[in-house]
C-alpha positions in Angstrom: 19.1 -15.0 -68.3 20.2 -18.4 -69.8 18.5 -21.6 -68.9 20.4 -24.8 -68.9 18.4 -28.0 -69.2 20.0 -31.1 -67.7 18.7 -34.6 -68.2 19.3 -37.0 -65.3 18.8 -40.8 -65.2 16.7 -42.5 -62.5 19.7 -43.7 -60.6 21.2 -40.2 -60.4 17.8 -38.8 -59.3 17.6 -41.4 -56.6 21.1 -40.5 -55.4 20.2 -36.8 -55.2 17.0 -37.7 -53.3 19.0 -39.9 -50.8 21.5 -37.1 -50.3 18.7 -34.6 -49.6 17.3 -36.9 -47.0 20.7 -37.4 -45.4 21.3 -33.6 -45.2 17.8 -33.1 -43.7 18.5 -35.8 -41.1 21.9 -34.3 -40.2 20.4 -30.8 -39.9 17.6 -32.0 -37.6 20.2 -33.5 -35.3 22.4 -30.5 -35.0 19.7 -27.8 -35.2 17.1 -28.5 -32.5 13.6 -27.2 -33.3 12.7 -24.0 -31.5 9.5 -24.6 -29.5 6.9 -22.0 -29.2 7.9 -21.5 -25.5 11.5 -20.6 -26.4 10.4 -17.7 -28.6 11.5 -14.2 -27.6 8.9 -11.4 -27.7 9.2 -7.7 -28.2 7.4 -5.3 -25.8 4.7 -4.7 -28.4 4.1 -8.5 -28.6 3.9 -8.8 -24.8 1.6 -5.8 -24.6 -0.8 -7.3 -27.2 -0.8 -10.7 -25.4 -1.6 -9.4 -21.9 -3.7 -6.3 -23.0 -1.7 -3.8 -20.9 0.5 -1.0 -22.2 4.2 -0.7 -22.0 4.1 1.8 -19.1 2.1 -0.6 -17.0 4.5 -3.5 -17.9 7.6 -1.5 -16.9 5.9 -0.3 -13.7 5.0 -3.9 -12.7 8.6 -5.0 -13.5 9.9 -2.4 -11.1 7.4 -3.6 -8.4 8.6 -7.2 -9.0 5.1 -8.3 -10.3 6.1 -9.0 -13.9 8.8 -11.0 -15.5 12.0 -9.0 -16.3 13.1 -8.9 -19.9 16.3 -10.4 -21.2 18.6 -7.7 -22.6 20.0 -8.4 -26.0 22.2 -5.4 -26.6 20.0 -2.4 -26.2 16.8 -4.4 -26.9 14.5 -6.0 -24.3 13.0 -9.4 -25.0 10.7 -11.6 -23.0 10.4 -15.4 -23.2 7.0 -16.5 -24.3 7.1 -19.3 -21.6 7.6 -16.7 -18.8 4.7 -14.5 -20.1 2.4 -17.6 -20.3 3.5 -18.7 -16.8 2.7 -15.2 -15.4 -0.7 -15.2 -17.1 -1.6 -18.6 -15.5 -0.8 -17.2 -12.1 -3.1 -14.2 -12.5 
């Protein structure tokens, strides 16, 4: 592996720093931060959070007593906000 050493003057370094700040600013405007409530959870995560097994979770979904998952292809995911809301109502 070859290492190339480059020497930059202060003005060029300042320009690079300003460009990095501009890119960061643009990215923050086009890519909104994902809040904790917007996270998707796997069944294992849900089970660990509520301390009930997957069988119980799916039985309660069938009874209408637990939030239904969102299907992503063949996978099921739950919104963290819906699980937290369910827990608060218990």
